[in-house]
C-alpha positions in Angstrom: -77.7 -23.5 109.8 -79.7 -25.7 112.1 -81.7 -28.6 110.6 -84.0 -31.3 111.9 -82.8 -34.6 110.6 -84.9 -37.7 110.0 -82.3 -40.4 110.3 -84.7 -43.3 109.8 -83.1 -46.3 108.1 -83.6 -46.2 104.3 -83.7 -50.0 104.2 -81.4 -52.4 102.5 -81.8 -51.3 98.9 -81.8 -47.5 99.1 -79.5 -44.8 100.5 -81.2 -41.7 102.0 -80.0 -38.4 100.4 -80.7 -34.7 100.9 -79.3 -31.5 99.4 -78.3 -28.2 101.0 -77.5 -25.2 98.8 -74.7 -23.3 100.6 -73.1 -21.5 97.6 -73.8 -17.8 98.2 -74.2 -15.7 95.1 -75.1 -18.7 93.1 -78.5 -18.8 91.3 -80.9 -21.7 91.8 -79.4 -25.1 91.2 -80.3 -28.6 90.0 -78.5 -31.5 91.6 -78.6 -35.0 90.3 -76.7 -38.0 88.9 -75.3 -38.1 85.4 -77.4 -40.4 83.1 -80.6 -39.9 85.1 -83.5 -38.3 83.2 -84.4 -35.7 85.9 -82.4 -34.0 88.7 -82.9 -35.4 92.2 -83.2 -31.9 93.6 -84.4 -29.3 91.0 -84.5 -25.6 91.5 -83.0 -25.2 94.9 -82.0 -21.7 96.0 -79.3 -20.5 98.5 -80.0 -21.7 102.0 -82.7 -24.1 101.0 -82.5 -27.6 102.6 -84.1 -30.6 100.9 -85.9 -33.4 102.7 -84.2 -36.7 102.6 -85.2 -38.9 99.7 -84.5 -42.5 98.8 -81.9 -43.2 96.1 -81.1 -46.7 95.0 -77.7 -47.5 96.5 -74.8 -47.4 94.0 -71.9 -45.4 92.6 -72.9 -42.1 91.0 -71.3 -39.2 89.1 -73.1 -36.2 90.5 -73.7 -32.9 88.8 -74.6 -29.3 89.8 -76.3 -27.4 87.0 -77.7 -23.9 86.8 -81.4 -24.7 87.4 -83.5 -25.6 84.4 -80.4 -25.8 82.1 -77.7 -28.2 81.0 -75.1 -25.7 82.1 -72.9 -27.8 84.5 -71.2 -25.7 87.2 -69.5 -28.6 89.0 -69.3 -32.4 89.1 -68.4 -35.0 91.8 -67.3 -38.3 90.3 -67.6 -41.8 91.7 -69.7 -41.1 94.8 -70.6 -44.4 96.5 -74.1 -43.9 98.0 -74.2 -47.2 100.0 -77.6 -48.7 100.6 -78.7 -48.4 104.2 -76.7 -45.2 104.8 -77.7 -41.5 105.0 -76.0 -38.7 103.1 -76.0 -34.9 102.6 -74.9 -33.4 99.4 -73.8 -29.7 99.7 -73.2 -27.0 97.1 -70.2 -24.9 98.2 -68.0 -22.1 97.0 -68.7 -18.8 95.2 -69.1 -17.9 91.5 -65.7 -17.1 90.1 -64.0 -18.6 93.1 -60.7 -20.5 92.8 -59.1 -23.2 95.0 -61.1 -23.9 98.1 -63.6 -21.1 97.2 -64.4 -22.6 93.8 -68.0 -23.8 93.1 -68.3 -27.5 93.9 -70.1 -30.3 95.6 -69.3 -32.2 98.7 -70.9 -35.4 100.1 -71.1 -36.1 103.8 -72.2 -39.4 105.4 -74.6 -38.6 108.2 -74.9 -42.2 109.3 
């Protein structure tokens, strides 16, 4: 997958975050932070790439839910999204997978 990245500085308060759905065979997903009222990236389908969005810098527990439900498919605990930095959250794995093929989330620092 080739993407065009906007790596503009998010400033001193926010981190810049985007999401890429790379979990084949998985329905639409909602991605967000536990204890936030709405997902950061709602209803993303396989292969869909979100634009970067500002998130207040901090430590977050991330969730991956089946879109529009509270059915949690995976979590990623204690992710430090540092203000001034740029990140990509990726959905990975396959439904029913185990080990490295299990459904999950990964966070990568772009800059």
